[in-house]
C-alpha positions, 0 to 999 in steps of 0.5 A: 499499500503506497504511502500516498494512498487514501488509507494513509491520509485518512489515519491509517498511519496508526496501524503502520505505527504499531507494526513498527513498534512491534517486537515481532517486526521481522528485522532482527531487533529481538536478538540484540541486548545493546550491551546489556548481557554484558552488564547482567554477567558482570553482576551489575543488574540484579533487580527492576530498580537496577534496570530502570536506572541503567535505562534511564542513564542510556535514555538521557545520555545516549538514545535521546540526544544520539539516535533519538535526534538522528531519527528526528533529523531523518524525519525532517530530511524526507519531508523537505525532500533532502534525502542526500543530506542524510549523509552528514547525519550518518557520518556523525552516527559512525563516528560515535558508534566505536563498539563494532557489534552495536554498530553493524547491529544498527546497520543491519536493522536499517537495511532490513527495515528499508527492505520491509518498508518498500515491500510491505508499504511501498515506501521507497528507501532513503538514499544513500543505502546502508543507513543506521536504524534510526535514520531509516525509522525516521525516514519511513515515518515521514514518508508514511505521513506520521507526525514528528512527535509521534515518530520519535515517541515510537522510536524511543519506546521501541528501543527501550522496550527491546532493552526491556525485553532483554532484561526479562530474559537475562536478569531475569524478571517476571513478565509483569515487572517488565511491563511495570518497568516499560510503563515507568518510562513513559514519562521520562520518554515524553520529558526528553522528547519535549525538553531535549530533542525537539528544541534541539534539531537545529543545528544537526549536532548529535551527542553521546556520552555513556562510557559504561554502556558503550564498555558494555557493548565492546565487553559483549563480543568477548563473553564466554556464553551469549544469547544475544548478538550484540 
């Protein structure tokens, strides 16, 4: 179904957004812990409260100012009809992702999402090819006529829900604890959206300072046993 169809213009984009944030979306996100597995094996995450603090740190120091802002910039570039300008944002993301596993994982997820969007919703892939997942996500949402705010909410929520899903399997947490943890992140997501991302999309400068999480990503590739790819 092409993004300019009457169904999308009449509000059908809500259903597309549900698909994009579904853990069953076949792009492979479910197989990544983004360093959480290494933190759990190191004994630093043994409770819901510890996982919550870990995720809040990631949200404020890395996810929102880096990938979240990049997702918003990709959305704006798509609306402006300037897909080639995604190269500067892509270059910043490449420079900030020094751990090999999550860098490649993000590129793989971006490639699969671009392919899925073209095949499923008729949304042409952005140029250049080989973009990080957050950029493709923003591009797809703009092409489907979603709002910028809903796009960013969906991206941040889906990223954190992936971490929570990994925590349920690794810490371990009960599924009810996992849902309570995810619900506790609604307000922090909205706060970073309104206070940190939306007011700071121009100029397109990203920031990332989560050295402990980056260390966990780097250590993960040397773990003796692993459930996740990153």
